[in-house]
GUTOR-531812 format. One record per residue (C-alpha): residue in three letters; x, y, z. Coordinates in nm, 2 decimals, decimal comma, padded with zeros to 4 digits. Example, Ala and Ser with C-alpha at 12.3 -4.5 7.8 and 13.67 -1.06 7.14 Angstrom:
BEGIN
+------+--------+--------+--------+
: rest :      x :      y :      z :
+------+--------+--------+--------+
:  Ala :  01,23 : -00,45 :  00,78 :
:  Ser :  01,37 : -00,11 :  00,71 :
+------+--------+--------+--------+
//
This chain:
BEGIN
+------+--------+--------+--------+
: rest :      x :      y :      z :
+------+--------+--------+--------+
:  Met : -00,09 :  01,30 :  01,40 :
:  Phe : -00,32 :  01,14 :  01,71 :
:  Cys : -00,68 :  01,06 :  01,79 :
:  Cys : -00,90 :  01,23 :  02,13 :
:  Ala : -00,97 :  00,94 :  02,35 :
:  Tyr : -01,31 :  01,13 :  02,39 :
:  Cys : -01,44 :  01,23 :  02,08 :
:  Arg : -01,24 :  01,00 :  01,82 :
:  Val : -01,15 :  01,31 :  01,63 :
:  Arg : -00,81 :  01,29 :  01,46 :
:  Leu : -00,60 :  01,57 :  01,59 :
:  Phe : -00,27 :  01,72 :  01,45 :
:  Leu : -00,01 :  01,87 :  01,67 :
:  Leu :  00,13 :  02,22 :  01,59 :
:  Thr :  00,42 :  02,42 :  01,72 :
:  Gly :  00,53 :  02,78 :  01,61 :
:  Asp :  00,88 :  02,69 :  01,58 :
:  Phe :  01,02 :  02,34 :  01,66 :
:  Phe :  00,91 :  02,06 :  01,93 :
:  Arg :  01,10 :  01,99 :  02,19 :
:  Tyr :  01,12 :  01,71 :  02,34 :
:  Tyr :  01,32 :  01,49 :  02,70 :
:  Ile :  01,50 :  01,21 :  02,78 :
:  Pro :  01,35 :  01,10 :  03,12 :
:  Pro :  01,59 :  01,09 :  03,37 :
:  Ala :  01,64 :  00,77 :  03,59 :
:  Glu :  01,35 :  00,75 :  03,88 :
:  Asp :  01,59 :  00,71 :  04,20 :
:  Val :  01,81 :  01,07 :  04,07 :
:  Arg :  01,82 :  01,30 :  04,37 :
:  Gly :  01,88 :  01,69 :  04,36 :
:  Glu :  01,77 :  01,93 :  04,08 :
:  Ile :  01,79 :  01,79 :  03,76 :
:  Phe :  01,94 :  02,03 :  03,46 :
:  Tyr :  01,83 :  01,97 :  03,07 :
:  Val :  02,07 :  02,06 :  02,84 :
:  Pro :  01,96 :  02,15 :  02,49 :
:  Tyr :  02,10 :  01,93 :  02,17 :
:  Trp :  01,96 :  01,99 :  01,79 :
:  Arg :  01,82 :  01,65 :  01,59 :
:  Phe :  01,84 :  01,68 :  01,25 :
:  Lys :  01,64 :  01,44 :  01,04 :
:  Gly :  01,63 :  01,42 :  00,67 :
:  Leu :  01,80 :  01,33 :  00,32 :
:  Tyr :  02,09 :  01,48 :  00,20 :
:  Tyr :  02,22 :  01,48 : -00,16 :
:  Ala :  02,58 :  01,62 : -00,30 :
:  Val :  02,59 :  01,65 : -00,61 :
:  Leu :  02,98 :  01,58 : -00,73 :
:  Pro :  03,17 :  01,57 : -01,05 :
:  Leu :  03,07 :  01,23 : -01,16 :
:  Glu :  02,79 :  01,13 : -00,89 :
:  Val :  02,52 :  01,17 : -00,66 :
:  Ala :  02,57 :  01,10 : -00,33 :
:  Gly :  02,28 :  01,03 : -00,09 :
:  Lys :  02,23 :  00,92 :  00,24 :
:  Ala :  01,99 :  00,97 :  00,54 :
:  Leu :  02,06 :  01,16 :  00,83 :
:  Asp :  01,98 :  01,16 :  01,18 :
:  Gln :  02,21 :  01,34 :  01,37 :
:  Thr :  02,27 :  01,55 :  01,70 :
:  Phe :  02,48 :  01,80 :  01,82 :
:  Leu :  02,53 :  02,00 :  02,11 :
:  Ser :  02,35 :  02,35 :  02,17 :
:  Ala :  02,52 :  02,46 :  02,44 :
:  Gly :  02,78 :  02,42 :  02,73 :
:  Arg :  03,06 :  02,32 :  02,44 :
:  Gly :  03,32 :  02,16 :  02,62 :
:  Phe :  03,18 :  02,07 :  02,93 :
:  Phe :  02,94 :  01,80 :  02,75 :
:  Pro :  02,87 :  01,54 :  02,51 :
:  Ala :  02,89 :  01,64 :  02,17 :
:  Asn :  02,58 :  01,48 :  02,00 :
:  Leu :  02,36 :  01,17 :  02,22 :
:  Gly :  02,47 :  00,89 :  02,03 :
:  Phe :  02,19 :  00,67 :  01,95 :
:  Arg :  01,95 :  00,75 :  02,25 :
:  Pro :  01,72 :  00,95 :  02,02 :
:  Gln :  01,69 :  00,59 :  01,86 :
:  Ala :  01,69 :  00,39 :  02,15 :
:  Leu :  01,50 :  00,58 :  02,42 :
:  Thr :  01,18 :  00,69 :  02,41 :
:  Leu :  01,12 :  01,06 :  02,40 :
:  Arg :  00,89 :  01,29 :  02,56 :
:  Phe :  00,72 :  01,62 :  02,45 :
:  Ala :  00,89 :  01,90 :  02,71 :
:  Ser :  00,50 :  01,98 :  02,81 :
:  Pro :  00,50 :  02,32 :  03,05 :
:  Glu :  00,45 :  02,08 :  03,35 :
:  Leu :  00,81 :  01,97 :  03,33 :
:  Thr :  01,01 :  02,08 :  03,65 :
:  Gly :  01,40 :  02,15 :  03,62 :
:  Arg :  01,64 :  02,43 :  03,47 :
:  Phe :  01,70 :  02,46 :  03,12 :
:  Leu :  02,04 :  02,53 :  02,97 :
:  Pro :  01,93 :  02,81 :  02,66 :
:  Ser :  02,01 :  02,72 :  02,34 :
:  Lys :  02,32 :  02,87 :  02,18 :
:  Val :  02,26 :  02,76 :  01,82 :
:  Pro :  01,96 :  02,91 :  01,66 :
:  Leu :  01,67 :  02,75 :  01,45 :
:  Arg :  01,78 :  02,91 :  01,14 :
:  Asp :  02,16 :  02,77 :  01,17 :
:  Val :  02,07 :  02,44 :  01,22 :
:  Phe :  02,08 :  02,27 :  00,84 :
:  Thr :  02,42 :  02,50 :  00,80 :
:  Val :  02,55 :  02,28 :  01,14 :
:  Ala :  02,45 :  01,96 :  01,02 :
:  Glu :  02,55 :  02,01 :  00,65 :
:  Gly :  02,90 :  02,05 :  00,81 :
:  His :  02,90 :  01,76 :  00,98 :
:  Pro :  03,17 :  01,51 :  00,93 :
:  Ser :  02,95 :  01,24 :  00,84 :
:  Val :  02,83 :  01,49 :  00,53 :
:  Arg :  03,11 :  01,69 :  00,45 :
:  Thr :  03,21 :  01,66 :  00,09 :
:  Gly :  03,46 :  01,98 :  00,05 :
:  Pro :  03,47 :  02,20 : -00,25 :
:  Arg :  03,38 :  01,93 : -00,47 :
:  Ala :  03,02 :  01,97 : -00,45 :
:  Phe :  02,85 :  02,22 : -00,66 :
:  His :  02,48 :  02,16 : -00,51 :
:  Arg :  02,35 :  02,01 : -00,19 :
:  Ala :  02,00 :  01,94 : -00,06 :
:  Phe :  01,84 :  01,85 :  00,22 :
:  Ile :  01,48 :  01,71 :  00,14 :
:  Gly :  01,22 :  01,61 :  00,43 :
:  Lys :  01,42 :  01,81 :  00,69 :
:  Thr :  01,30 :  01,84 :  01,01 :
:  Ala :  01,48 :  01,98 :  01,31 :
:  Ser :  01,37 :  01,94 :  01,70 :
:  Met :  01,53 :  02,01 :  02,01 :
:  Ile :  01,59 :  01,71 :  02,28 :
:  Tyr :  01,68 :  01,81 :  02,63 :
:  Ala :  01,89 :  01,55 :  02,80 :
:  Pro :  01,90 :  01,54 :  03,20 :
:  Val :  02,21 :  01,57 :  03,40 :
:  Tyr :  02,26 :  01,65 :  03,79 :
:  Leu :  02,55 :  01,79 :  04,03 :
:  Asp :  02,67 :  01,55 :  04,29 :
:  Asp :  02,99 :  01,64 :  04,48 :
:  Gly :  03,04 :  01,92 :  04,27 :
:  Val :  03,07 :  01,74 :  03,99 :
:  Val :  02,78 :  01,70 :  03,67 :
:  His :  02,65 :  01,35 :  03,59 :
:  Asp :  02,46 :  01,23 :  03,33 :
:  Ala :  02,06 :  01,18 :  03,48 :
:  Val :  02,02 :  00,87 :  03,28 :
:  Leu :  02,32 :  00,63 :  03,34 :
:  Lys :  02,42 :  00,81 :  03,67 :
:  Arg :  02,79 :  00,87 :  03,53 :
:  Pro :  03,02 :  01,13 :  03,54 :
:  Val :  03,00 :  01,35 :  03,22 :
:  Ser :  03,25 :  01,66 :  03,34 :
:  Ser :  03,44 :  01,76 :  03,62 :
:  Arg :  03,58 :  02,11 :  03,57 :
:  Ala :  03,28 :  02,20 :  03,88 :
:  Ala :  03,45 :  02,55 :  03,89 :
:  Ala :  03,41 :  02,62 :  03,50 :
:  Ile :  03,05 :  02,47 :  03,46 :
:  Arg :  02,89 :  02,61 :  03,73 :
:  Glu :  02,87 :  02,92 :  03,52 :
:  Glu :  02,68 :  02,75 :  03,26 :
:  Leu :  02,45 :  02,55 :  03,48 :
:  Asp :  02,39 :  02,97 :  03,63 :
:  Ser :  02,24 :  03,08 :  03,32 :
:  Ala :  01,97 :  02,76 :  03,34 :
:  Gly :  01,65 :  02,86 :  03,43 :
:  Pro :  01,25 :  02,74 :  03,37 :
:  Gln :  01,11 :  02,69 :  03,07 :
:  Thr :  00,92 :  02,93 :  02,96 :
:  Gly :  00,68 :  03,01 :  02,61 :
:  Trp :  00,66 :  02,63 :  02,48 :
:  Ser :  00,33 :  02,51 :  02,40 :
:  Val :  00,14 :  02,27 :  02,14 :
:  Gly : -00,14 :  02,36 :  01,94 :
:  Phe : -00,39 :  02,11 :  01,80 :
:  Leu : -00,58 :  02,14 :  01,45 :
:  Ser : -00,88 :  01,93 :  01,38 :
:  Thr : -00,83 :  01,70 :  01,09 :
:  Leu : -01,18 :  01,73 :  00,93 :
:  Cys : -01,24 :  01,79 :  00,61 :
:  Pro : -01,27 :  02,20 :  00,60 :
:  Glu : -01,50 :  02,13 :  00,27 :
:  Cys : -01,76 :  01,86 :  00,37 :
:  Gly : -01,65 :  01,80 :  00,79 :
:  Trp : -01,55 :  01,45 :  00,71 :
:  Gln : -01,29 :  01,26 :  00,90 :
:  Leu : -00,96 :  01,30 :  00,69 :
:  Thr : -00,75 :  01,01 :  00,67 :
:  Gly : -00,41 :  01,00 :  00,72 :
:  Glu : -00,09 :  00,86 :  00,93 :
:  Asn :  00,16 :  00,97 :  01,21 :
:  Glu :  00,40 :  01,14 :  01,01 :
:  Ser :  00,16 :  01,26 :  00,70 :
:  Ala :  00,21 :  01,58 :  00,52 :
:  Val : -00,07 :  01,56 :  00,34 :
:  Phe : -00,48 :  01,41 :  00,43 :
:  Ile : -00,72 :  01,29 :  00,19 :
:  Cys : -01,08 :  01,33 :  00,21 :
:  Gly : -01,28 :  00,99 :  00,10 :
:  Asn : -01,63 :  01,16 :  00,09 :
:  Cys : -01,63 :  01,50 : -00,13 :
:  Val : -01,26 :  01,35 : -00,31 :
:  Ser : -01,02 :  01,61 : -00,17 :
:  Val : -00,68 :  01,67 : -00,07 :
:  Trp : -00,56 :  01,90 :  00,17 :
:  Glu : -00,24 :  01,99 :  00,34 :
:  Ile : -00,11 :  02,23 :  00,65 :
:  Ser : -00,07 :  02,57 :  00,59 :
:  Gly :  00,03 :  02,76 :  00,89 :
:  Thr : -00,26 :  02,69 :  01,13 :
:  Asp : -00,51 :  02,61 :  00,89 :
:  Leu : -00,53 :  02,35 :  00,58 :
:  Lys : -00,51 :  02,46 :  00,21 :
:  Arg : -00,69 :  02,25 : -00,05 :
:  Val : -00,41 :  02,03 : -00,29 :
:  Lys : -00,48 :  01,97 : -00,68 :
:  Phe : -00,46 :  01,59 : -00,72 :
:  Ile : -00,49 :  01,38 : -01,01 :
:  Val : -00,55 :  01,00 : -00,99 :
:  Ser : -00,36 :  00,81 : -01,26 :
:  Pro : -00,63 :  00,54 : -01,40 :
:  Gly : -00,56 :  00,14 : -01,32 :
:  Gly : -00,83 : -00,02 : -01,50 :
:  Gln : -00,86 : -00,30 : -01,19 :
:  His : -01,00 : -00,33 : -00,90 :
:  Gly : -00,78 : -00,42 : -00,59 :
:  Leu : -00,47 : -00,22 : -00,68 :
:  Phe : -00,23 :  00,01 : -00,43 :
:  Tyr : -00,15 :  00,37 : -00,53 :
:  Ala :  00,15 :  00,53 : -00,44 :
:  Pro :  00,22 :  00,96 : -00,42 :
:  Phe :  00,41 :  01,16 : -00,63 :
:  Trp :  00,44 :  01,52 : -00,70 :
:  Arg :  00,42 :  01,64 : -01,02 :
:  Val :  00,64 :  01,96 : -01,08 :
:  Ser :  00,67 :  02,23 : -01,31 :
:  Val :  01,00 :  02,42 : -01,25 :
:  Val :  01,15 :  02,75 : -01,43 :
:  Ala :  01,45 :  02,67 : -01,57 :
:  Glu :  01,72 :  02,94 : -01,60 :
:  Gly :  02,09 :  02,84 : -01,78 :
:  Val :  01,93 :  02,59 : -01,96 :
:  Glu :  01,65 :  02,54 : -02,23 :
:  Leu :  01,42 :  02,30 : -02,04 :
:  Asn :  01,09 :  02,37 : -02,11 :
:  Thr :  00,93 :  02,04 : -02,32 :
:  Tyr :  01,01 :  01,71 : -02,29 :
:  Ala :  01,18 :  01,73 : -02,60 :
:  Asp :  01,43 :  01,98 : -02,44 :
:  Leu :  01,48 :  01,71 : -02,16 :
:  Val :  01,54 :  01,43 : -02,44 :
:  Arg :  01,81 :  01,62 : -02,60 :
:  Phe :  01,98 :  01,76 : -02,32 :
:  Ala :  01,98 :  01,41 : -02,15 :
:  Asn :  02,06 :  01,24 : -02,43 :
:  Leu :  01,79 :  00,98 : -02,35 :
:  Pro :  01,80 :  00,69 : -02,59 :
:  Arg :  01,49 :  00,79 : -02,80 :
:  Thr :  01,40 :  00,93 : -03,07 :
:  Val :  01,24 :  01,28 : -03,06 :
:  Lys :  00,84 :  01,28 : -03,14 :
:  Arg :  00,70 :  01,58 : -03,26 :
:  Glu :  00,42 :  01,60 : -03,03 :
:  Trp :  00,69 :  01,62 : -02,77 :
:  Glu :  00,80 :  01,96 : -02,86 :
:  Gln :  00,47 :  02,06 : -02,72 :
:  Gln :  00,45 :  01,87 : -02,39 :
:  Glu :  00,54 :  02,05 : -02,13 :
:  Leu :  00,81 :  01,89 : -01,89 :
:  Tyr :  00,76 :  01,83 : -01,49 :
:  Phe :  01,00 :  01,67 : -01,26 :
:  Trp :  00,83 :  01,38 : -01,07 :
:  Leu :  00,92 :  01,32 : -00,72 :
:  Pro :  00,82 :  01,07 : -00,48 :
:  Ala :  00,56 :  01,19 : -00,22 :
:  Phe :  00,66 :  00,95 :  00,10 :
:  Arg :  00,99 :  00,88 :  00,26 :
:  Thr :  01,21 :  00,64 :  00,18 :
:  Asn :  01,58 :  00,58 :  00,14 :
:  Pro :  01,78 :  00,83 : -00,08 :
:  Asp :  01,88 :  00,56 : -00,33 :
:  Trp :  01,52 :  00,45 : -00,45 :
:  Phe :  01,40 :  00,87 : -00,38 :
:  Leu :  01,64 :  00,95 : -00,66 :
:  Arg :  01,60 :  00,65 : -00,91 :
:  Leu :  01,21 :  00,69 : -00,88 :
:  Ala :  01,24 :  01,10 : -00,96 :
:  Ala :  01,53 :  01,00 : -01,23 :
:  Leu :  01,34 :  00,71 : -01,37 :
:  Leu :  00,99 :  00,88 : -01,38 :
:  Thr :  01,13 :  01,26 : -01,45 :
:  Ala :  01,28 :  01,09 : -01,78 :
:  Thr :  00,97 :  00,86 : -01,87 :
:  Gln :  00,72 :  01,19 : -01,84 :
:  Pro :  00,40 :  00,93 : -01,76 :
:  Gln :  00,09 :  01,08 : -01,94 :
:  Ile : -00,25 :  01,10 : -01,72 :
:  Val : -00,55 :  01,07 : -01,98 :
:  Asn : -00,81 :  01,08 : -01,77 :
:  Asp : -00,84 :  01,14 : -01,35 :
:  Asp : -00,94 :  00,84 : -01,19 :
:  Arg : -01,12 :  00,91 : -00,87 :
:  Arg : -01,30 :  00,61 : -00,86 :
:  Ile : -00,99 :  00,46 : -00,57 :
:  Trp : -01,24 :  00,63 : -00,28 :
:  Thr : -01,55 :  00,47 : -00,41 :
:  Ser : -01,39 :  00,12 : -00,44 :
:  Arg : -01,18 :  00,14 : -00,14 :
:  Glu : -00,84 :  00,08 : -00,27 :
:  Ser : -00,56 :  00,18 : -00,06 :
:  Phe : -00,31 :  00,41 : -00,10 :
:  Ala :  00,05 :  00,48 :  00,08 :
:  Ala :  00,05 :  00,79 :  00,35 :
:  Ile :  00,18 :  01,12 :  00,17 :
:  Thr :  00,46 :  01,17 :  00,39 :
:  Leu :  00,63 :  01,48 :  00,20 :
:  Ala :  00,47 :  01,79 :  00,14 :
:  Ala :  00,54 :  01,95 : -00,22 :
:  Gly :  00,84 :  02,20 : -00,12 :
:  Glu :  01,00 :  01,94 :  00,09 :
:  Ala :  01,00 :  01,66 : -00,23 :
:  Ala :  01,08 :  01,96 : -00,45 :
:  Ser :  01,41 :  02,01 : -00,32 :
:  Gly :  01,51 :  01,72 : -00,52 :
:  Arg :  01,45 :  01,84 : -00,84 :
:  Lys :  01,79 :  01,95 : -00,92 :
:  Ala :  01,95 :  01,62 : -00,78 :
:  Ala :  01,73 :  01,40 : -01,03 :
:  Leu :  01,84 :  01,67 : -01,30 :
:  Ala :  02,19 :  01,53 : -01,22 :
:  Lys :  02,10 :  01,20 : -01,17 :
:  Leu :  02,01 :  01,20 : -01,57 :
:  Thr :  02,27 :  01,43 : -01,72 :
:  Leu :  02,59 :  01,44 : -01,48 :
:  Lys :  02,80 :  01,26 : -01,72 :
:  Arg :  02,70 :  01,45 : -01,99 :
:  His :  02,67 :  01,82 : -01,86 :
:  Tyr :  02,86 :  01,80 : -01,55 :
:  Pro :  03,02 :  02,17 : -01,64 :
:  Met :  02,68 :  02,35 : -01,72 :
:  Leu :  02,47 :  02,21 : -01,41 :
:  Pro :  02,61 :  02,49 : -01,17 :
:  Asp :  02,44 :  02,73 : -01,38 :
:  Val :  02,13 :  02,55 : -01,44 :
:  Glu :  01,87 :  02,71 : -01,19 :
:  Leu :  01,51 :  02,54 : -01,18 :
:  Ser :  01,26 :  02,79 : -00,99 :
:  Leu :  00,98 :  02,58 : -00,87 :
:  Lys :  00,63 :  02,72 : -01,06 :
:  Ser :  00,35 :  02,49 : -00,95 :
:  Ala :  00,30 :  02,12 : -00,84 :
:  Ala :  00,04 :  01,86 : -00,84 :
:  Leu : -00,03 :  01,57 : -00,66 :
:  Val : -00,04 :  01,22 : -00,87 :
:  Leu : -00,14 :  00,88 : -00,74 :
:  Leu :  00,03 :  00,62 : -00,93 :
:  Pro : -00,15 :  00,26 : -00,92 :
:  Phe :  00,02 : -00,02 : -00,82 :
:  Lys : -00,07 : -00,39 : -00,85 :
:  Arg :  00,06 : -00,63 : -00,59 :
:  Asn :  00,26 : -00,92 : -00,70 :
:  Gly :  00,45 : -01,13 : -00,36 :
:  Ala :  00,65 : -00,93 : -00,22 :
:  Glu :  00,65 : -00,62 : -00,50 :
:  Phe :  00,44 : -00,37 : -00,63 :
:  Ile :  00,42 : -00,35 : -01,01 :
:  Glu :  00,30 : -00,02 : -01,17 :
:  Val : -00,02 : -00,09 : -01,38 :
:  Asn :  00,09 :  00,12 : -01,64 :
:  Leu :  00,47 :  00,17 : -01,66 :
:  Asn :  00,57 : -00,16 : -01,54 :
:  Phe :  00,82 : -00,08 : -01,32 :
:  Arg :  00,87 : -00,27 : -00,95 :
:  Leu :  00,89 : -00,13 : -00,63 :
:  Pro :  00,98 : -00,37 : -00,31 :
:  Gly :  00,68 : -00,42 : -00,04 :
:  Gln :  00,92 : -00,31 :  00,22 :
:  Met :  00,91 :  00,02 :  00,11 :
:  Phe :  00,54 :  00,09 :  00,23 :
:  Pro :  00,50 : -00,11 :  00,55 :
:  Gln :  00,21 :  00,02 :  00,66 :
:  Arg : -00,11 :  00,05 :  00,37 :
:  Ser : -00,37 :  00,31 :  00,46 :
:  Thr : -00,71 :  00,24 :  00,34 :
:  Ser : -00,93 :  00,51 :  00,17 :
:  Arg : -01,17 :  00,56 :  00,44 :
+------+--------+--------+--------+
//
């Protein structure tokens, strides 16, 4: 998302497949520039093992063409250097990618840093994004040089010539724009650079991008009972369970052997999986998902006054489908040691999802949930957006 300097309207960048970036070559490089494609994968990865749910944050790159001639990955360059959009005006020749987008996540899963072997019966990627980064190289006396550091990267001139001859100008790359004006009332939607869901503070509605349009999202605001609160977003997801009876909260209490006595009303209370709607580290994501799923917060009233009182809320940076990818990992977190043999056969099909904003009060460097009284570290929300 960015703001148009002329009309001051926020616009969202869209692409039909994936975003493409390039690393600018050094200014004094002479000769023709060739761009080598690398896939970049970012997201949270979980593997459910016999006695633990292992999670880690991934930011990997891997070569998509010219294997044997160029470095296998870009190292820390994507984090350390400024990446630029590969626009139609970019000159140079581009090596074709030989790993299609549909295979990116499979390749990422096989990376040595995430390989867990046959012991893992379930794996999940959450908040996954794939993009292409083009690294510049050039030929000097038949030797391929890195166009950033101007150092040789391959001396196999004869073999690499055929690879470079396959390079051509980029074609068909385009980035579209979508206005973030509310489809309902025309008000400016609120969001941040990486927001997946946007809020209209005028007509009190929530929207997400669906293709090239905006689609309304069902949402609920949990009452806080006081002013000056901070609201954190969570997805409340209902599922259809196969392989185990998990229809009500009472079913979950019994299956997970939670330390509480089953109440009669829990036999009729629909079970929801609660998952953070914001990006955080893998430990906190799973901890919050397990805590709220075990607690099953009950929202009695829908308190939408936060837009009129200018309360603040965290950016919603995970769409429902992405966050819901962690539902089985959350169930494993709750039941792994008790029901590991059963879990491989359990399927949790997504039925519906609603966005819920939970109220927190600020207490120094912490946020304390008003109704459930659990705490979150302040660094989890470094940027606090306001409702208008």
